[in-house]
Each structure stands twice: as structure tokens, then as C-alpha cells.
C-alpha positions, 0 to 999 in steps of 0.5 A: 158677338160680344157683351159690352157693359157700360154704366148706364141706368137705361140698359134693361139686361144690364149689357149690350151685344156688340160686334166691336172687336170683330166688325164685318165691315171696315176700311171704306170711304166716302167722298164729300164735296165742300165748296167745290172741292172734292175729299175722301173721307175714310171709314174705319168699321161699321159694326152692329150693336144693340141700341140703348134706351135714353135718359129724358131730362126735360119736363121731369121737375128736376128729376129724370125719365128712362125711355126704353123704347128703342132698347134692344133694336139693332144698330149699325154704327159706322166709325169715321177716320179723323179726316175732317177738318171743319164742321162744314165737312163733317155736315157734308159727309153726314148728308152724304152717309144720310142719303146712302142709307136712305137709298139703300133702304137701310133705314128711313133716315128719320134724324128727329126720331132717332133713327139716324144720329151722330156722335161728333168727336172733336179735338183742336191742336196747333198749326203743325203739330202731327198729334191730335189733341185730346177729344171730346165726344158730342152725343147723340145730335139729332140734326144737321144743323145741330151738328155743325153748331155743336162742333163749331162751338166745341172748337171755340171752346177747346181753343179758348180752354187751351189759350187760357192755360187750360187742358182739354180732357176726354169726356162725353159732352151734351149739345144744348140747342137753346143755350148753344152750348156743349156741357160735360156728361161724364168722362169718356170711357176706353174700350177696356171700361166697357169690359167686353167678353164673348157672349155665351148665348151667341154662336160665332158667325162665319162669312164666307168670301162666296157670301161676299161676292153674292152681296157684292153682285146684288148691290144696286148702282149707287148714288154718285154713279147714278148721278153722274150717269144721269148728267151724262146720259141724260144731259141733266144739270147738277141740281135736277141730278142730285135730287132725282138720285136722293132716292132709288125710288125717286130714280126709278120713278124718273126713268120709267116716265122719261120711257113711258112719255118718249119726252126730253129728260129735262122735261121729265126731271123739271116736273118731278123736281117742280110740280110733282115734288112740290105736290108730295111735300104739301101732302107729307108723302113720298114718292112711293105713295104718290097719287099720280103714277109714273104711267099718268104723269108720262100721259100728261108730259106726253101731251105737253110735248106734242103741243096737245096742251100748253105747259100752263095748262098742263098745271091744271090738268095735273092738279085734276090728276092729283085729286082723281084716277083719270088720265091726262087724256080723259081730263083734257077731253072732258073739260076741252083743253085741247090746245087751240093751233088752228090759226085763223081762230088765232088770227081773229083774236089777235087782230081784235086785241090790237085794234082794242089797244092803239096805244100800247100798239104805238109803244111798241112800234116806237121801241117799247118791246116789254109791251110784246108781254102785254099782247101776249097775255091778252090774247091768251087770257081771251083764249082761255089759255088754250092757244099755241103760245109759240103760234101766238108769238109769231103771229103777234110779231108779224102783226105788230111789226107791219 
């Protein structure tokens, strides 16, 4: 570990501890997809560094405040190869990295609080030129939307500057999201400007090949591999597979529900990415804090699968489960929500609805098929949503087509 001495006002010790020269991670990559095209982005290195504080310029009446809340906390800095060719690719790469650090529980990924930040190095060059242009670094961008806007603005600024006969200088810039522009902060330092030297208070750390092998063996199934497995093994579509593998906990929840319920994977996936996710988002909860456990949701889906209740009634049961600790079976029994499969009871209601609506019967028989939905709705309303929809549809068609 070395000491890094940048000339900034928000370092209480006057230096940062950094692994800059001897990173323990290097030569990696992440695969991204933009507009249906896959691309591999190289990772130069990942090193630990001590986080610094930050300057605050707003609401200080022309003065600058210093926030030291995060100073001294460990920071994992990931340096990427210059393989990205657009703001769109940069955002896709960031999203993939964000997904990975959350999935592996490295950090919560909260960009608003600074848990996940981006410094974007931007340069332009004429088509056909091999050498990269002079780069400008845009510091501490804290949202995916602002990353795209900041990079696009900086690209336009550099192109306009060069076309007007100017030169891009190597510097650090700040993105102003209100004015949608970048502004110069300071000239960009080179590594030797930081005056690195070995930290005399810290002993060297030696990482053995055996330790690396142990760490590698402990790695869980990564999101991309899990997504492909979910698509192949469970026949899930791209959207559901991507949502379910966004976090390790959500993927585990899905597989636990699937195993406990014995239902089709698509039914489980649709409920988790639909009703459950909507309820979690509304309450501001993560899947680990869900009031409805995987076991209880599995019980509800099993009752849909065996036709004890309809999908519509299941939503009503789910709302009750969200507010209580009762199981689906307990709620169904208590509220008398079990689906009516008695064909004679359904037939009696159908006869009643047909007799009460001769005009709609005539419309249907004259070829207006859309009227059929009216009859289904009336029967389900009369039976308080408890009739088996498949049975209602089948019996209505027989009666109306006579």
C-alpha cells in the first residue's frame, strides 16, 4: 500500500492510502449489449483506495463547505480500458457493473448517496486516426442519466473546440445537471503529481495462489450465467430472466417459490416480477424484507395452479397476505373465496344472464363476437369472481351458439 498526496482540501490526514501501483485485480472484462449487439469491455485494474471527503458549493453564499462523512472509508476503484465508443455504451457498462456489485453484495449501489460513482474520461479523434485524443475527466457523476448527458455534452464540446481551431487540454471537469454543461475544475494531474510513496505504517500483503483458488471456488453463479440458465431451464423470457437475476436474493426467492409451489416457472416469475415487485416498490422494501415469504407466496400460487382460486381472486388474497401473517389457505377458507366449479350452479347463473339480455344475445348470434366478453363479465360479477373462468367460457359458448 502507498500514500497518495493529491492537492485537495478535504483530506483530514493530508494523504490517501492507495493500491495504485500494485492492484490485486487486473486484466478482466465485462460483456455489454447495446441495441442488440454484444461488446466486450476490458477492465484494466481494480484497486483499493481510501475515500476522500468532498466540496459543497451550493447554499453556502459564495463559500465552499467541506463534507468529511465518507473520508477514510474504503473505496474500490475499477479502471476500464478505453473500449467504449459512445455514451450509450458507457451507460450499458455502468449498469452491468452496478448489477454485479449489488449482486455480489459488494455495496448497495446507491448512487444518490455516493456508494456507486463514476468518473468519465472523454476524448475524441478524427475518423481513421489511431492515437487517442487528449482526454478530459468528468468527476463524480451520480446517476446513469447524468452519465449519458455529461459524456454527450463533453463530446460535443470537444468536437466544437477542435473544429474552431482550439485544443483540448487535459483537465478535470464538473458536470452541471441544471445547465446541462461541463465546467473546468482544475488541470488533470499525472500519477507522479500525487507523489506516491510506500506507507511506513502498513505491512505488505502477499496473496498466494492457494488463497486465490479458495476465493474463486466460493464465487456464486454470476448474474449473466444465471440469466441464461433461467431462460434455458425454466423457459423464461429475456425480461423476466433479467429482472429475477438483478439480485442474488431475488433469484434465490424465485427458485424457492418454484420448488415449494410445484407450479409452472412462468406463473412464479410473473407474480414475483409483477404483483410482488409492485408491492415492494410501493412500500420501499427489498425482497429480503418482503412481508410475504417465499413459502407463503408458493402456497398462494399452488392454489391458482390447482384451480382452487382464480387469478383475480388471488390478487385479493395476496393483498390480505401482505397485511397479515395468514397463509393463502387460511384467507381463502375464512373469506369463502374458493372457486365455484359446480357446473349446475354456473349453468343456472348463465341461463339467468342470457334471459335478462336478449339484445346482447342477438348481437352475438349475428356475428358481434366482442359481446361475448360482456356475458363473461356479467357471470363473474354475479358469482363474485368465484366461478372457474375456463368453465364459464366453455358453458357460455355452448349456450350462446345454440
